[in-house]
PAZAPA-4460 file (N, C-alpha, C; in steps of 0.05 Angstrom, whole numbers, plus 32768, in hexadecimal, padded with zeros to 4 digits):
% residues 75
    n_x    n_y    n_z   ca_x   ca_y   ca_z    c_x    c_y    c_z   seq   type   mol
   82C9   825B   89CC   82BE   824D   89B5   82B1   8233   89BF     1      M     A
   8299   822E   89B6   828B   8215   89BE   8297   81FE   89AF     2      S     A
   8292   81E6   89B9   829C   81CE   89AB   828E   81CC   8990     3      F     A
   8274   81D3   898E   8266   81D2   8975   8273   81E5   8961     4      Q     A
   827C   81FC   896A   8289   820F   8959   82A3   8203   894D     5      A     A
   82B1   81F4   895D   82C9   81E6   8952   82C1   81D3   893C     6      Y     A
   82AC   81C3   8941   82A3   81B0   892D   8299   81BE   8913     7      L     A
   828C   81D5   8917   8282   81E4   8900   829A   81EE   88EF     8      D     A
   82AF   81F8   88FC   82C6   8202   88EE   82D5   81EB   88E0     9      T     A
   82D7   81D4   88ED   82E3   81BC   88E1   82D3   81B5   88C8    10      I     A
   82B9   81B5   88CA   82A9   81AE   88B2   82AD   81C2   889C    11      Q     A
   82AE   81DC   88A3   82B2   81F0   888E   82CD   81ED   8880    12      A     A
   82E2   81E4   888F   82FD   81E1   8884   8300   81C7   8875    13      K     A
   82F3   81B2   887F   82F8   8197   8873   82E1   818B   8864    14      T     A
   82C9   8196   8869   82B1   818A   885E   82A6   8172   886D    15      G     A
   82B3   816C   8884   82AB   8155   8894   829C   815D   88AD    16      L     A
   8283   8153   88B0   8275   8158   88C9   827E   8143   88DD    17      D     A
   8271   8143   88F5   827A   8131   890B   8279   8114   8902    18      A     A
   8264   810B   88F5   8262   80EF   88EC   8277   80E9   88D7    19      D     A
   827C   80FB   88C5   8290   80F6   88B0   82AC   80F6   88BC    20      A     A
   82B1   8107   88D1   82CB   8106   88DF   82CF   80EB   88EC    21      L     A
   82BB   80E1   88F8   82BD   80C6   8905   82C3   80B1   88F0    22      K     A
   82B6   80B2   88D9   82BB   809F   88C4   82D7   80A2   88B9    23      A     A
   82E0   80BA   88B5   82FC   80BF   88AC   8310   80B5   88C0    24      A     A
   830B   80B8   88D9   831D   80AE   88EE   831D   8090   88EE    25      A     A
   8307   8083   88E9   8306   8066   88E6   8318   805D   88CF    26      D     A
   8315   806B   88B9   8325   8064   88A1   8343   8068   88A7    27      T     A
   8349   807C   88B6   8365   8082   88BD   8370   806F   88D2    28      A     A
   835F   805E   88DD   8367   804B   88F1   8369   8056   890E    29      G     A
   835E   806D   8912   835F   807A   892D   8348   8071   893E    30      L     A
   8332   806A   8932   831A   8063   8941   830C   804B   8934    31      S     A
   82F9   8041   8942   82E9   802A   8938   82CC   8031   893F    32      D     A
   82BB   8034   892B   829F   803B   892F   829D   8057   893B    33      G     A
   82B0   8068   8934   82B0   8084   893E   82BA   8088   895A    34      G     A
   82C3   8072   8967   82CE   8073   8982   82EC   806F   8981    35      Q     A
   82FA   8080   898E   8317   807F   898F   8321   8064   8998    36      L     A
   8334   8058   8989   833F   803F   8992   834F   8043   89AB    37      K     A
   834F   802F   89BE   835C   8032   89D7   837A   8039   89D6    38      P     A
   8388   802F   89C2   83A4   8034   89C0   83AC   804E   89B3    39      A     A
   8398   805C   89A8   839D   8075   899A   839F   808C   89AE    40      V     A
   83B4   809C   89AB   83B9   80B3   89BD   83B0   80CC   89B0    41      K     A
   83AC   80E1   89C0   83A3   80FB   89B6   83B6   8106   89A0    42      A     A
   83D0   8102   89A4   83E4   810C   8991   83E0   8100   8975    43      G     A
   83D8   80E7   8974   83D3   80DB   895A   83BC   80E8   894B    44      Q     A
   83A7   80EE   895A   8390   80FB   894F   8397   8117   8946    45      V     A
   83A6   8125   8957   83AF   8140   8950   83C0   8140   8937    46      V     A
   83D3   812E   8935   83E4   812C   891E   83D3   8127   8904    47      D     A
   83BF   8116   8906   83AD   8111   88F0   839D   8129   88E9    48      W     A
   8392   8136   88FD   8382   814E   88F8   8392   8165   88EB    49      G     A
   83AA   8168   88F5   83BB   817E   88EB   83C7   8176   88CF    50      K     A
   83CF   815E   88CC   83DC   8156   88B4   83C9   8150   889D    51      G     A
   83B8   813C   88A1   83A5   8133   888D   838F   8147   8888    52      T     A
   8384   8152   889D   836D   8164   889A   8374   8182   8898    53      L     A
   838D   8188   889F   8396   81A4   889C   838B   81B7   88B1    54      G     A
   8385   81AC   88C9   8379   81BC   88DF   838F   81C6   88F2    55      L     A
   8387   81D9   8903   8399   81E2   8918   8397   81CF   8930    56      G     A
   83A8   81D4   8943   83A9   81C2   895B   838F   81C1   896A    57      H     A
   8382   81D8   896F   8369   81D8   897E   8353   81C9   8970    58      G     A
   8351   81CC   8956   833C   81BD   8948   8342   819F   8946    59      H     A
   835C   8198   8944   8363   817C   8945   835D   8170   8960    60      A     A
   8361   817F   8976   835A   8176   8990   833C   8172   8993    61      M     A
   832C   8183   8986   830F   817F   8986   8307   8165   897A    62      A     A
   8316   815C   8965   8310   8142   8959   8316   812C   896E    63      I     A
   832C   812F   897C   8333   811C   8991   831C   811B   89A6    64      Y     A
   8312   8132   89AE   82FC   8133   89C2   82E4   8125   89B7    65      A     A
   82DE   8128   899D   82C7   811B   8991   82CB   80FD   8991    66      L     A
   82E2   80F4   8988   82E7   80D7   8985   82E9   80C9   89A0    67      L     A
   82F3   80D7   89B4   82F6   80CB   89CF   82DC   80CC   89DF    68      S     A
   82C8   80DA   89D5   82AE   80DC   89E2   82AE   80F1   89F8    69      G     A
   82C3   8101   89FB   82C3   8116   8A0F   82B0   812C   8A09    70      K     A
   82AB   8131   89EF   8299   8146   89E6   8287   813A   89D0    71      R     A
   8270   8146   89CD   825D   813D   89B9   8254   8155   89A8    72      K     A
   824C   8151   898F   8241   8167   897F   822A   8175   898E    73      P     A
   822A   818F   898D   8215   819E   899B   821F   81A8   89B6    74      G     A
   8236   819F   89C0   8241   81A9   89D9   824B   81C5   89D6    75      D     A
***
């Protein structure tokens, strides 16, 4: 599965595209300007993705990859 496919599935399940995910993570205190805060660990993002957004582990990790800059939409 491509990274973009993960983002597409997240959007289908939550209604949030990549930019909206970044804004939601900012609101949740995980990121600032869509960039993961230095003190935030992957587990915190996964817990948020699974708990608040109702996603599975892999999709929650995709959000971590997006916020940390390891992957970009279209990858």
